[in-house]
N, C-alpha and C positions, 0 to 999 in steps of 0.2 A: 505493500499501500504504499510507502513513506517513498518508493521507487518509482511508481507511479504520477505519483503530486510532483515529482524532481520535474520530470517527464513534461509533464503539463506545464509547467509554469517555464522550461525551456523554450518550449514548443509559443508560448503567447511571446516571448521574452525576445527571442527570433524572429517570429514577425511580428514584431513592432519595430525590430531592426529595420528588418528587409521594407518597410513600408515607411520607413525613414529616409533611408537608403533610395529609394526609389525615387521619393520627393523630391529629393535632393537633387539627385541626377537629372529628371527633366527640369526644374528652376536654372539649375545650371546649363543645358542645349537649349531651351529660351534663349538665354541671355546671350549664350555665345551666338548664339543664330541671329541675331539683334546688336549684336557687337559690342557688347558689354559685361565689358574683365572682370569674371572673379577671381577671390584669393582672398590673401591677406599683406600682400607683397606691398600696396599702396602703402600699410603702416612707416611702409620705410620713406616715405616720396616727402618732398615739404607740404607743410602744411598751408604755408601762406595766408595767416590770419593769425592776430594776434590776439592775445587773451590779457584784458584789463588788470585780474588780480590774480595772483598765482604765489603759491609757497619758494616754488621753484623757480633758478631763472627759464623764461621762454621768448624766443621773439617767430615771428612769422617764418626764418628759414629753418626752423627746428621742424622735427618729423609729425605727421600724424601722430605716433607713438611718443612722443613726450606729449603731446598735446592729452590723448587720453592722461598722462601722468597727472599733468598738474590740474586736469578735470578731476580727476580721482582723489588728489589729495586736500582738491578745494571741498569735494564732498563728505569726506572725513572729518577735517576742521571744523566745518562746522555741523555737522550731527557729532565729534565727540561735544565740545562745547555744552550745545540745545543739552545731550541726554547728562552731563553733570549736572547742568542749570535749571531742569526739568524735574530731577530726582531731588534735589536739595530743595524746590520751592515744593514740590507733589508733597513729602515726605513731612514740610513745615505744617502744610492745607492741613494734609490727614487727621492730624493731631490736633488743629487745632479745630476742625470738623467735630472734635470730642470734647473740646475745654468745655469745664464749666461755666466761664464765662459767655453770656447771652449774644454778646457784639460781637465777641471774636469768633464766635459758631456761626452767627448770620452774616458775617462779612466775609468768610474764606466761604462758606456754601454757597453769596451770592457769584463770589467768585469763580466755582467751580460750574454754576448751573449758565455761568454769563460764556466762559470760553468753552465751553464746552459743546455748546450748543450753537455755535457759531462758526459759519466754515472755513477750513484751516486758510484758504484760500486769499481769501476776504480780510481774514484777522492777516496776513502778508501785505496784502496792497495798503492796507489801511497804517500799520507801522513803516513804511517804505513812505506812504501820502505822509505823514508825520515828519518824519525825519527832514526828508526833503525841505521841508516850509519850513525848518529850523533857519537862525539868520546865518549870516552867510559868516567866513574867518573871522573879515574884521571886526564882526560883532558879535562872537562865539560865547557860547555858554561857560565861565568859567567853573573847573570845579576845581578849589584851591589853588588856583594858578598854575595847577601841576596838568590838565585834564581836559580837552575843550572839546565842548560837542559844536556842529554845527549840521549846516548842509551837507556837507561831505562827508559827515560818517561822524566817528568818535575817534582822538589821539590822544596817548595818556603816555607818559614816561614810562623808558625799557631799557634795564641794564646792557648797559655796552658788550657785545658779544667778548665771549671769556671761556675758557674750560676750566674754570673752575666752580663756573655755576653746575656745570653739567654733573661733576664728581658729587655736590652738595645736594643735586635732586636724586643721583644714587642713593649715595647716604641718607634721607629722606625715606626714601621708600624701603631702605635695607633697616632703618631703626624702626619703620611701621608693624613690618613684617613681621619683625624681632617682638614687637610689644603684646600681637597679637600672641604668638607661642607663647609667652609670659602671663597671660590670660586666662589660656589653657591649662597653664604650668599648674597655676595658683588653684586653678578651680578644682583638677585632679587633687593637687597636696589637700584641697578643704573636701574633698570626697571620703580621704583616706582618711584623716585622722583628726577631723569634724573640727577642726580651727584655721578658722580665717585668715587671709593671708593676704596684707595691702597691697596692688603695686599699680595703687593709680600714680602716685607720684613717682614711682619708680621708672614707668612710662612717659609720664608727661617730661621727665629729666631727661629719658632716652632718646624720644623725640625730639626733643629741644636741642639737646649739647651733641647730639650726633651730626645733624647737618652743620651746626655751629662749629664745634671744632673741624670739620674737613673744609669749611671756608674760611676760618681763622687759617691753618693748615697751608692753604691753597692760595696765598698771600693775602685773604681780604678783602676780594676788590669789590669796588664802593661804587666806581662809576656809570652814571647812569644819567640816557640820553634823555632831554628834557624836551616837550615840543616848545617854540617858538614861533612865532609868525615872520614867513619873510615873504614879502610881495603881495600876493593874493592866494595864500596857505599858509601854514603852520609846517614846519620839517622837523625833523630829528623824533623820537620815542616810537609810538608802534600805533599803525594806524588802521581802523574799523574802514569800511568802506560803507556806504547809506545800505545795499546791497543784504551785505553782510548782518549788518545788524538786523535788517527788518526781516532775513529769514531766520536768523538765532532768535529773535524776541518771539515769531510765529511760531515755528516749531516748539522752543522751550515752554512757551504763555499755554499755550492748546493744550503739550500730552502731561504738563503739569497736571491738569486739570483731570484727567483720567488717571495719572499715579495717587493723587491726589485721596480719588473714590479705591481704589486697589489700596492702600494704606491702612484707610478709616478700614474695608473689610477686612481684612485684616486681625488689625488689634480687636474689632469686635466680634472674631471668630473664637476669641479667647474667654473661656466659661470666670463668670465674676467671683464662682466659685476658688480658682487659682488661684485670681489677684486679691482675695480675702486671707486664704491662706499665708499668701507672701507674706502679710502685713503680722498672721498668726506667729510667725517666726522671725518677725521685727527685722526682715529688710526693710532698705530703705526704696523711697518713690526711684530711684536711680537704680539701684542695684533689683526693683520688682522689674522693671520693666528692660534694661537689658538681660535676666537672669531666667524672665517667667516669660515675659509678654512677646518680645522681640524674636527671640528661639524659635517660637510657635508660630509666631505672624508671620513669618518671611518664607515658610514652608506653603502658608496661600499666597502669599503677596510674589513672589521669584516668576510663578508661569509667566503670569497677564503682564506684570513688568515687562518682560521680556518682548512679551509678544508688539507693547508699546512700541520699546527702542527699534525692534523693526522695521515698524510703523512708522515711525520717525526717520528712517534713516533713511527710505523709498520715499516718503513725503518731501525732502528734499528738494526732491526734480522740482518742485512748485518753483523753485527759484529761479526758475526757467521764466515764471510771469514779470520777477522787477528783472530782469538781466544779472543776476548770480552766475558768476559763468562755473555750476557745477556739471557735473557726467551728464546730464538728460541736453542742457542746454550747450554744449562744448558738442557732443555728439551729434546733436543738430544739423551745427555747423560742419562737421567730417563730411553728414550726407551727403548735406549740397556739392561740397567742393569738388568729391574723392566720385561719389557714384556709387559709390560701394553700399549700397541701401543694407543689406541684410547680412552685410559682416560685421556692417557697421552698429547694427541694433543689436546682433547677438553678442556680438562682445559689451555692449551696457546691457543689457539681460543677467550674462554670465556674471558680473561685475558685482550690480545688486543681489544674485543671488550670492555669490560668496560671501562678499559683506556682510546679509543674516543670518547667512548659518555661522558664521565666525561668528557672532555675536549669538546666536543663540547655543551652540555649542561653550563658550564661555560663561552660558547662564546658566544652564542644562547643570555644569560642574559644579559653581555654587549651588545650586539646587538639593545636588547631591548630598553636598556639604553640610547642607544644615535639614535634610532631614531626620529620622528616625530612627536609628540603626536597630533591623531586625536580630533578638537573638533568639 
């Protein structure tokens, strides 16, 4: 019976592959008869267009392949920033919805209903319109005379390039990982001995001290580029374009409303009896959240949150409506100039699929780490 099932499945898969190969072959023959070239050789041809905003150097004389690289990096940049911002805001709003303060609870509920029930494309265009209506650079909105908001975007101070910052960042990541391991060790020690081991201040010192020590050992660079008005625009610092800001706000504020509901539902899934039991054994409110509520709520929150993150990445393609050079926008230009429609669209679909699968895999791994281990 097992062999028969495998044989049936093999036949089905072979039939699907055969049909797909037949359709692709027919499409290639039809395009060749009409003088339309096929294949991915066009990727090494000169692009012939510029990309206004890109994390890597790009010129019109570069290849289509490099244009794809720049577009993918733009998509990843706005997606990562949006995921971080949406997560932080969503968690705060989700907890605020359960607040005993009626004003805080109602305001957070109003936010969720407003942003969740308004089309995301409308929100993106709304933020883009607001930003482009801001004052010109000479009349910029100043934030502590360090950052400036204008109709050309946001300009903020930024450290001058120095290898020390990379090592400091790596030290910070290493300290955070070590702090997590220390917390797990303290919990295991408490379960074995029954004595509570306080590691809060040790972890605070570790997370703050390790990066500081590396930064000082690397020469303690402090040079920061401050934006200054020269002519009709600001120079120096790090600039964020109106298109990037509008897409960032449109994606993160919209998804934050859904994450807020996920957080609220996850917390409310914990029975009151467990919270009362934590109080009975004299756990502090922070320990109750950290040891009782969040570990169980995360098992409910992680799967739907992963779906929202994937949705956010795919919805970054809405940046085409305001001219942000993300993957979908640049792909349209490549299709127009190269004529390789099927190949270009196939590459775009494969890129979005890969990003989505990576996010889903990471969240699945985290979900397994917070699940209750069966014994």
